[in-house]
TORMAR-785459 format. One record per residue (C-alpha): residue in three letters; x, y, z. Coordinates in steps of 0.05 Angstrom, whole numbers, padded with zeros to 5 digits. Example, Ala and Ser with C-alpha at 12.3 -4.5 7.8 and 13.67 -1.06 7.14 Angstrom:
BEGIN
<node resn="ALA" c1="00246" c2="-00090" c3="00156"/>
<node resn="SER" c1="00273" c2="-00021" c3="00143"/>
// end
This chain:
BEGIN
<node resn="MET" c1="02549" c2="01691" c3="01154"/>
<node resn="ASP" c1="02483" c2="01699" c3="01197"/>
<node resn="ILE" c1="02473" c2="01754" c3="01250"/>
<node resn="ARG" c1="02477" c2="01706" c3="01317"/>
<node resn="GLU" c1="02550" c2="01684" c3="01283"/>
<node resn="LEU" c1="02565" c2="01749" c3="01271"/>
<node resn="ALA" c1="02553" c2="01768" c3="01340"/>
<node resn="ASP" c1="02590" c2="01709" c3="01371"/>
<node resn="VAL" c1="02652" c2="01736" c3="01335"/>
<node resn="PHE" c1="02643" c2="01802" c3="01366"/>
<node resn="LYS" c1="02635" c2="01770" c3="01432"/>
<node resn="ALA" c1="02701" c2="01739" c3="01420"/>
<node resn="LEU" c1="02734" c2="01805" c3="01406"/>
<node resn="GLY" c1="02705" c2="01842" c3="01464"/>
<node resn="ASP" c1="02762" c2="01820" c3="01503"/>
<node resn="PRO" c1="02830" c2="01866" c3="01507"/>
<node resn="THR" c1="02871" c2="01796" c3="01521"/>
<node resn="ARG" c1="02841" c2="01766" c3="01456"/>
<node resn="LEU" c1="02847" c2="01825" c3="01414"/>
<node resn="GLN" c1="02924" c2="01829" c3="01440"/>
<node resn="ILE" c1="02934" c2="01753" c3="01425"/>
<node resn="LEU" c1="02900" c2="01774" c3="01346"/>
<node resn="ALA" c1="02950" c2="01830" c3="01345"/>
<node resn="LEU" c1="03006" c2="01782" c3="01367"/>
<node resn="LEU" c1="02984" c2="01729" c3="01309"/>
<node resn="ASN" c1="02978" c2="01780" c3="01262"/>
<node resn="VAL" c1="03059" c2="01791" c3="01268"/>
<node resn="ARG" c1="03069" c2="01710" c3="01258"/>
<node resn="ASP" c1="03054" c2="01642" c3="01283"/>
<node resn="CYS" c1="03058" c2="01644" c3="01371"/>
<node resn="CYS" c1="03052" c2="01582" c3="01419"/>
<node resn="VAL" c1="03013" c2="01578" c3="01483"/>
<node resn="CYS" c1="03084" c2="01574" c3="01512"/>
<node resn="GLU" c1="03099" c2="01634" c3="01487"/>
<node resn="LEU" c1="03038" c2="01685" c3="01502"/>
<node resn="VAL" c1="03038" c2="01661" c3="01566"/>
<node resn="PRO" c1="03092" c2="01712" c3="01594"/>
<node resn="LEU" c1="03071" c2="01767" c3="01548"/>
<node resn="PHE" c1="03005" c2="01775" c3="01587"/>
<node resn="GLY" c1="03028" c2="01753" c3="01659"/>
<node resn="ILE" c1="02973" c2="01696" c3="01670"/>
<node resn="SER" c1="02969" c2="01626" c3="01667"/>
<node resn="GLN" c1="02973" c2="01566" c3="01613"/>
<node resn="PRO" c1="02916" c2="01550" c3="01627"/>
<node resn="ALA" c1="02882" c2="01625" c3="01624"/>
<node resn="VAL" c1="02918" c2="01628" c3="01555"/>
<node resn="SER" c1="02894" c2="01564" c3="01537"/>
<node resn="LYS" c1="02817" c2="01587" c3="01543"/>
<node resn="HIS" c1="02833" c2="01648" c3="01509"/>
<node resn="LEU" c1="02858" c2="01613" c3="01456"/>
<node resn="ALA" c1="02793" c2="01560" c3="01454"/>
<node resn="ARG" c1="02748" c2="01618" c3="01446"/>
<node resn="LEU" c1="02781" c2="01649" c3="01391"/>
<node resn="ARG" c1="02781" c2="01577" c3="01360"/>
<node resn="ALA" c1="02713" c2="01577" c3="01373"/>
<node resn="ALA" c1="02690" c2="01634" c3="01330"/>
<node resn="ARG" c1="02749" c2="01606" c3="01278"/>
<node resn="LEU" c1="02787" c2="01669" c3="01299"/>
<node resn="VAL" c1="02849" c2="01630" c3="01292"/>
<node resn="ARG" c1="02876" c2="01558" c3="01267"/>
<node resn="GLU" c1="02919" c2="01511" c3="01313"/>
<node resn="ASN" c1="02973" c2="01482" c3="01287"/>
<node resn="ARG" c1="03013" c2="01418" c3="01308"/>
<node resn="ARG" c1="03086" c2="01410" c3="01312"/>
<node resn="GLY" c1="03110" c2="01356" c3="01347"/>
<node resn="GLN" c1="03083" c2="01364" c3="01424"/>
<node resn="TRP" c1="03079" c2="01435" c3="01405"/>
<node resn="VAL" c1="03015" c2="01470" c3="01383"/>
<node resn="PHE" c1="03027" c2="01535" c3="01348"/>
<node resn="TYR" c1="02966" c2="01587" c3="01333"/>
<node resn="SER" c1="02961" c2="01625" c3="01269"/>
<node resn="LEU" c1="02916" c2="01685" c3="01252"/>
<node resn="ASN" c1="02857" c2="01656" c3="01206"/>
<node resn="ARG" c1="02859" c2="01712" c3="01157"/>
<node resn="GLU" c1="02799" c2="01683" c3="01107"/>
<node resn="ARG" c1="02756" c2="01687" c3="01167"/>
<node resn="LEU" c1="02766" c2="01753" c3="01181"/>
<node resn="LYS" c1="02749" c2="01765" c3="01104"/>
<node resn="GLU" c1="02691" c2="01732" c3="01118"/>
<node resn="ILE" c1="02671" c2="01775" c3="01180"/>
<node resn="VAL" c1="02697" c2="01843" c3="01137"/>
<node resn="ALA" c1="02648" c2="01816" c3="01086"/>
<node resn="ALA" c1="02580" c2="01806" c3="01125"/>
<node resn="ILE" c1="02592" c2="01874" c3="01162"/>
<node resn="ASP" c1="02591" c2="01910" c3="01097"/>
<node resn="PRO" c1="02523" c2="01885" c3="01072"/>
<node resn="LEU" c1="02482" c2="01899" c3="01153"/>
<node resn="PRO" c1="02411" c2="01916" c3="01136"/>
<node resn="GLY" c1="02396" c2="01982" c3="01130"/>
<node resn="LEU" c1="02362" c2="02018" c3="01186"/>
<node resn="SER" c1="02345" c2="02088" c3="01156"/>
<node resn="GLY" c1="02269" c2="02069" c3="01142"/>
<node resn="PRO" c1="02264" c2="02061" c3="01225"/>
<node resn="LEU" c1="02303" c2="02126" c3="01229"/>
<node resn="LYS" c1="02263" c2="02168" c3="01174"/>
<node resn="GLU" c1="02196" c2="02144" c3="01217"/>
<node resn="LEU" c1="02235" c2="02167" c3="01277"/>
<node resn="ALA" c1="02252" c2="02236" c3="01244"/>
<node resn="ASN" c1="02178" c2="02249" c3="01222"/>
<node resn="ARG" c1="02152" c2="02236" c3="01294"/>
<node resn="GLY" c1="02199" c2="02295" c3="01318"/>
<node resn="PRO" c1="02240" c2="02293" c3="01377"/>
<node resn="ALA" c1="02224" c2="02239" c3="01431"/>
<node resn="PRO" c1="02183" c2="02284" c3="01492"/>
<node resn="MET" c1="02252" c2="02278" c3="01542"/>
<node resn="CYS" c1="02304" c2="02294" c3="01486"/>
<node resn="SER" c1="02312" c2="02352" c3="01457"/>
<node resn="ALA" c1="02356" c2="02336" c3="01409"/>
<node resn="GLU" c1="02349" c2="02359" c3="01334"/>
<node resn="PRO" c1="02346" c2="02297" c3="01283"/>
<node resn="THR" c1="02403" c2="02300" c3="01233"/>
<node resn="THR" c1="02395" c2="02307" c3="01156"/>
<node resn="GLY" c1="02443" c2="02298" c3="01105"/>
<node resn="THR" c1="02463" c2="02227" c3="01123"/>
<node resn="PRO" c1="02488" c2="02187" c3="01051"/>
<node resn="ALA" c1="02441" c2="02127" c3="01048"/>
<node resn="ALA" c1="02505" c2="02075" c3="01031"/>
<node resn="VAL" c1="02533" c2="02084" c3="01093"/>
<node resn="THR" c1="02569" c2="02018" c3="01113"/>
<node resn="PRO" c1="02596" c2="01994" c3="01169"/>
<node resn="THR" c1="02663" c2="01983" c3="01143"/>
<node resn="ALA" c1="02654" c2="02050" c3="01108"/>
<node resn="VAL" c1="02651" c2="02084" c3="01186"/>
<node resn="ILE" c1="02704" c2="02035" c3="01220"/>
<node resn="LYS" c1="02752" c2="02062" c3="01160"/>
<node resn="GLY" c1="02736" c2="02137" c3="01174"/>
<node resn="GLU" c1="02698" c2="02150" c3="01112"/>
<node resn="VAL" c1="02639" c2="02171" c3="01140"/>
<node resn="ARG" c1="02633" c2="02218" c3="01201"/>
// end
């Protein structure tokens, strides 16, 4: 997964309603007609949120007769976690910045002792502060 695709996924996740939809789909598959009363928004609005999640491949749809049920695409979530873990490290630019000293308008001291193998997933899990 390239960085642009990953950014697109995060844009899809950047809406509270879409995050709540994903949380519900984590429990069970749902139809649009079930989601409308839960969110108190129109059916077209729910469908638009689901379309955005579908475009990012975060949800799947499954037709059951005249109804379309949506489910969480768990494989895609695994891909996202796998893509986040090896994001390019930026320790080089941070070291260069530290070597220059504080910026003229910045009184903050550069921090040291950051573990070399810090990954975004480790930060999210609270393994690193």
